[in-house]
C-alpha positions as CSV (number, residue, x, y, z in Angstrom):
1,M,-0.3,-0.1,0.2
2,N,1.0,3.4,-0.6
3,D,-0.3,6.8,-2.2
4,W,-0.3,5.7,-5.7
5,M,-2.3,3.4,-4.8
6,S,-3.7,1.2,-1.6
7,V,-5.9,-2.5,-2.7
8,G,-9.4,-3.8,-0.9
9,G,-12.4,-5.5,-2.0
10,Y,-15.5,-6.1,0.8
11,F,-18.3,-9.4,0.5
12,S,-21.9,-9.9,1.9
13,S,-24.4,-12.4,2.5
14,E,-27.9,-11.9,3.3
15,L,-29.9,-15.4,4.5
16,E,-34.1,-14.3,3.4
17,S,-37.0,-15.7,4.7
18,N,-40.5,-14.7,2.7
19,R,-43.8,-16.1,2.8
20,N,-42.2,-17.8,-0.5
21,E,-38.6,-18.6,0.1
22,D,-36.3,-19.4,1.9
23,S,-32.8,-18.3,0.2
24,F,-29.0,-17.8,0.8
25,T,-27.4,-15.2,-1.2
26,L,-23.7,-13.8,-1.4
27,D,-24.5,-11.0,-2.7
28,D,-21.2,-9.0,-2.9
29,V,-18.0,-9.6,-4.0
30,A,-15.9,-6.3,-4.8
31,V,-11.9,-4.9,-5.0
32,M,-11.6,-1.9,-5.4
33,A,-8.2,0.5,-6.0
34,Y,-7.7,4.2,-4.8
35,G,-4.5,6.1,-4.9
36,D,-3.5,9.9,-4.9
37,I,-1.4,9.9,-8.7
38,N,0.0,13.6,-7.3
39,P,-1.9,16.4,-4.6
40,M,-4.4,17.3,-7.6
41,L,-5.3,13.6,-8.9
42,S,-6.8,10.8,-7.4
43,Y,-9.0,8.3,-8.3
44,L,-10.8,4.9,-7.5
45,A,-11.6,2.2,-9.8
46,E,-14.0,-1.0,-7.7
47,L,-14.8,-3.8,-9.6
48,E,-18.5,-5.7,-7.9
49,A,-19.7,-8.8,-8.5
50,T,-23.3,-9.1,-7.9
51,G,-25.5,-12.1,-7.1
52,F,-22.3,-14.1,-7.0
53,Y,-23.9,-16.7,-5.5
54,Q,-27.6,-18.5,-4.6
55,K,-29.5,-20.7,-3.8
56,N,-33.1,-20.9,-3.3
57,F,-33.5,-23.7,-0.6
58,T,-38.0,-24.1,-1.4
59,A,-36.9,-25.0,-4.9
60,D,-34.0,-26.6,-4.0
61,T,-32.0,-24.9,-7.2
62,E,-28.4,-23.0,-7.1
63,S,-27.9,-19.5,-9.4
64,G,-25.4,-16.9,-9.8
65,S,-23.1,-15.3,-11.9
66,Q,-19.2,-14.7,-11.0
67,K,-18.7,-11.7,-13.9
68,F,-17.4,-9.0,-12.3
69,H,-18.6,-5.5,-13.3
70,F,-17.5,-2.3,-13.4
71,E,-19.5,-0.2,-10.1
72,R,-17.8,3.2,-10.2
73,M,-14.8,4.8,-11.9
74,Y,-13.9,8.1,-11.7
75,G,-10.2,10.0,-11.6
76,D,-10.8,13.5,-8.8
77,L,-9.0,16.7,-10.1
78,W,-9.1,18.6,-6.7
79,L,-8.3,23.1,-7.5
80,C,-10.1,24.7,-4.5
81,D,-12.6,24.3,-1.6
82,A,-14.7,26.5,-3.5
83,Y,-14.6,24.1,-7.2
84,N,-13.2,20.0,-7.5
85,V,-14.0,18.1,-10.6
86,R,-15.1,15.2,-10.5
87,F,-15.4,13.0,-13.9
88,G,-16.6,9.4,-15.2
89,K,-18.5,6.3,-13.2
90,M,-19.9,8.1,-9.6
91,L,-22.4,7.9,-7.2
92,T,-25.3,10.5,-7.8
93,P,-24.3,12.9,-5.1
94,V,-28.7,12.2,-3.8
95,G,-28.9,12.5,-0.5
96,Y,-26.8,10.6,2.8
97,W,-27.9,6.9,1.6
98,N,-26.8,6.9,-1.6
99,L,-23.7,7.4,-0.6
100,E,-23.1,5.1,1.3
101,P,-23.4,1.4,-1.1
102,I,-21.1,-0.8,0.8
103,N,-23.6,-3.3,3.4
104,V,-21.0,-3.5,6.2
105,L,-21.3,0.4,6.2
106,R,-25.0,0.3,7.1
107,D,-26.9,-0.2,10.0
108,T,-29.7,-2.3,8.4
109,T,-28.8,-4.9,5.8
110,S,-32.1,-3.5,3.8
111,N,-32.2,-0.6,1.3
112,P,-35.5,2.3,0.9
113,L,-37.1,1.8,-1.8
114,Y,-36.3,5.7,-2.0
115,S,-32.8,5.5,-2.8
116,T,-33.1,2.4,-5.3
117,L,-36.8,3.1,-7.8
118,L,-36.7,7.4,-8.0
119,F,-33.8,8.8,-9.8
120,P,-30.6,6.6,-11.1
121,R,-28.2,5.8,-8.0
122,F,-25.6,5.8,-10.8
123,L,-23.8,8.5,-13.3
124,T,-21.6,7.9,-16.0
125,G,-20.3,12.1,-16.6
126,I,-19.4,14.8,-14.4
127,D,-19.5,16.3,-10.8
128,I,-18.0,19.7,-10.4
129,N,-18.8,19.6,-6.1
130,G,-17.4,22.3,-3.6
131,Y,-18.0,24.2,-0.5
132,V,-20.2,27.8,-1.4
133,P,-17.9,30.8,-1.2
134,N,-18.3,33.6,1.3
135,T,-21.1,30.5,3.5
136,E,-20.1,27.8,6.2
137,G,-20.5,25.0,5.7
138,L,-22.2,24.2,2.7
139,K,-21.7,22.2,0.4
140,Y,-22.8,22.3,-3.8
141,N,-22.9,18.8,-5.8
142,L,-23.2,19.7,-9.8
143,F,-23.4,17.1,-12.2
144,G,-24.5,14.6,-15.3
145,Q,-24.6,12.7,-17.5
146,S,-25.5,12.7,-21.6
147,T,-23.9,9.3,-22.6
148,H,-24.3,5.8,-22.1
149,D,-23.6,4.3,-19.1
150,L,-20.0,3.0,-18.2
151,D,-21.0,-0.2,-17.8
152,E,-24.7,0.0,-17.7
153,E,-25.3,-3.9,-16.1
154,Y,-26.1,-3.0,-12.2
155,I,-27.5,0.3,-13.1
156,N,-31.5,1.3,-11.5
157,I,-32.2,3.8,-14.4
158,P,-30.6,3.2,-17.5
159,N,-30.9,6.9,-19.5
160,T,-28.2,9.5,-20.9
161,H,-30.0,12.3,-20.6
162,F,-29.6,12.9,-16.4
163,Y,-29.7,16.4,-14.8
164,G,-29.2,18.0,-10.9
165,L,-28.1,19.8,-7.8
166,S,-27.6,18.8,-4.8
167,L,-27.5,20.9,-1.6
168,D,-25.9,20.1,1.6
169,K,-25.4,22.5,5.3
170,E,-22.8,20.8,7.5
171,F,-25.0,22.9,10.6
172,S,-22.3,21.2,13.8
173,M,-20.6,17.6,13.4
174,E,-24.1,16.8,14.5
175,A,-26.4,17.8,12.8
176,S,-26.7,18.5,8.4
177,A,-29.5,18.8,6.2
178,G,-29.4,19.4,2.4
179,G,-31.6,18.7,-0.8
180,S,-31.3,18.1,-4.4
181,I,-33.2,18.6,-7.6
182,G,-32.9,16.9,-10.7
183,E,-34.6,16.0,-14.3
184,Y,-33.7,12.1,-16.1
185,I,-34.8,10.7,-18.8
186,A,-35.2,6.1,-18.3
187,L,-34.4,4.9,-22.3
188,S,-36.1,2.3,-22.2
189,T,-39.4,4.2,-22.2
190,R,-37.9,7.3,-23.0
191,E,-40.1,8.7,-19.5
192,R,-38.7,11.5,-18.3
193,T,-38.7,12.2,-14.3
194,R,-38.2,15.2,-12.6
195,F,-37.8,15.1,-8.5
196,V,-37.3,17.5,-5.6
197,Q,-35.4,15.7,-2.5
198,A,-34.5,16.8,0.6
199,N,-32.8,15.3,3.2
200,A,-31.9,16.1,7.4
201,K,-29.4,14.4,9.6
202,Y,-28.6,14.7,13.0
203,D,-26.1,11.8,14.5
204,V,-24.2,12.2,18.3
205,Y,-22.6,8.8,19.5
206,Q,-25.1,7.0,21.5
207,W,-28.1,6.9,18.9
208,G,-29.3,8.5,15.6
209,V,-31.8,10.1,13.5
210,T,-32.3,10.3,9.3
211,V,-35.0,11.4,7.3
212,E,-35.4,11.4,3.2
213,G,-37.9,12.4,1.5
214,I,-38.5,12.5,-2.6
215,V,-41.1,14.0,-4.6
216,A,-40.9,12.7,-8.5
217,R,-43.3,13.6,-11.4
218,T,-43.6,12.2,-14.6
219,D,-44.3,12.3,-18.2
220,Y,-45.7,9.0,-19.2
221,A,-46.1,7.3,-22.4
222,D,-49.7,7.3,-21.8
223,N,-50.3,11.2,-21.5
224,R,-50.8,11.1,-17.9
225,T,-48.1,13.3,-15.8
226,D,-48.5,11.8,-12.9
227,D,-46.6,11.8,-9.1
228,T,-45.2,9.6,-6.8
229,I,-44.4,10.1,-3.7
230,S,-41.2,8.1,-1.3
231,G,-39.5,8.6,1.4
232,Y,-38.0,7.2,5.1
233,A,-37.5,8.5,9.1
234,Q,-34.4,6.1,11.0
235,G,-33.3,5.8,14.3
236,I,-30.4,4.0,15.3
237,Y,-28.9,3.5,19.8
238,R,-26.2,1.8,19.9
239,F,-25.5,0.2,23.4
240,N,-21.7,0.6,22.6
241,P,-19.7,0.7,19.3
242,Q,-20.7,-3.1,19.3
243,H,-24.3,-3.3,19.5
244,A,-26.8,-0.8,18.5
245,L,-31.0,-1.7,17.6
246,V,-32.5,0.7,14.6
247,G,-35.8,1.0,13.2
248,R,-37.4,2.4,10.5
249,Y,-40.3,4.1,8.4
250,E,-41.4,3.8,4.5
251,Y,-43.3,4.7,2.3
252,Y,-43.9,4.5,-1.3
253,G,-46.5,5.7,-2.9
254,R,-47.4,6.0,-7.0
255,R,-50.2,7.4,-8.0
256,H,-50.2,5.7,-11.7
257,D,-51.3,2.7,-10.9
258,D,-52.6,3.6,-7.4
259,Y,-49.2,0.9,-5.4
260,T,-48.6,2.1,-2.2
261,D,-47.1,0.5,0.3
262,H,-46.3,0.9,4.0
263,I,-42.9,-0.7,5.8
264,G,-41.4,-0.6,9.5
265,I,-38.9,-2.1,10.5
266,I,-36.6,-3.1,13.2
267,G,-33.0,-5.5,13.5
268,Y,-30.2,-5.1,15.5
269,S,-26.4,-4.6,13.6
270,Y,-23.7,-6.3,15.5
271,R,-20.3,-5.4,15.1
272,P,-17.4,-7.3,16.4
273,I,-15.1,-5.3,15.1
274,Y,-15.4,-2.0,12.9
275,P,-14.8,-4.1,9.3
276,V,-16.7,-7.0,10.4
277,S,-20.7,-6.5,10.4
278,L,-23.7,-8.8,11.2
279,K,-27.1,-7.8,10.9
280,G,-31.0,-9.2,10.8
281,E,-34.5,-7.8,10.7
282,Y,-37.8,-7.3,9.8
283,Q,-39.8,-5.9,7.9
284,W,-43.8,-5.3,7.4
285,H,-45.4,-4.0,4.7
286,S,-49.0,-2.7,3.8
287,Q,-49.2,-4.8,0.7
288,S,-49.9,-7.8,0.3
289,G,-47.8,-11.1,1.3
290,E,-44.4,-9.4,1.1
291,D,-43.6,-9.4,5.0
292,R,-39.5,-10.6,4.6
293,F,-37.0,-11.4,7.5
294,L,-33.3,-10.4,5.9
295,A,-29.8,-11.5,7.7
296,S,-26.8,-10.4,6.6
297,F,-22.8,-11.3,7.2
298,S,-21.1,-8.3,5.6
299,V,-16.5,-8.2,5.6
300,L,-14.4,-4.9,4.3
301,F,-11.3,-5.9,4.1
């Protein structure tokens, strides 16, 4: 390991039980390389295989793919506090959850629907970012994509048109809040979606609360324009650095086909050491038959 290159990785496994099946998945296997080429230029490259191996105990079947894809590959040009440039394939700089894609770093096994259905999780393009001059702790990200993704295998919403602006205000070491606006056109349907997003966080040593929400307006192919609203509120109580209790409420409402789901989640997180995480959770859904139990074991190395 040196300034020019550091190599690491992570893996996560998941056990799921629901009304229809019981399964085990070696879900994410990834390797990363990152470093500083010079004082102004750094990089990160991440190769990942998702769904590496799955065993369906109910059907007694096995499946999986051991092919690795580029989940992230970008460079950072560091110019000054007010103006920096990230270019390549990166996480979309919206909110908090989307910027923590690695299971071992999160407090629950599952992702809220908010973070996967209403804006592209990744973009292949450019992100101009920094702290707004003459303000205290106000950070901006101005980002855009106008081409195909570098690797479309794990893209939740493929597109060649995605632009947005995010702001985040750091009030203190414990508290922050912000929001985003953006627009994208889905590649397969050509449906245009515009969104407004907001987020807030307060976190101290023993407990923390995170809230994120989004309103998305989509121009559908049948000439209808409808809104989708989604968000979550998550709280965590840490008994000590190893043990934590987590609760989350989620809402997802889509007017176009009158689909609504209320989700309640209670979970427990155990970290024997920081790079190792064991988590379990149970989900209650207002949609019939969607309740499930999840457990995961993940390691960062």
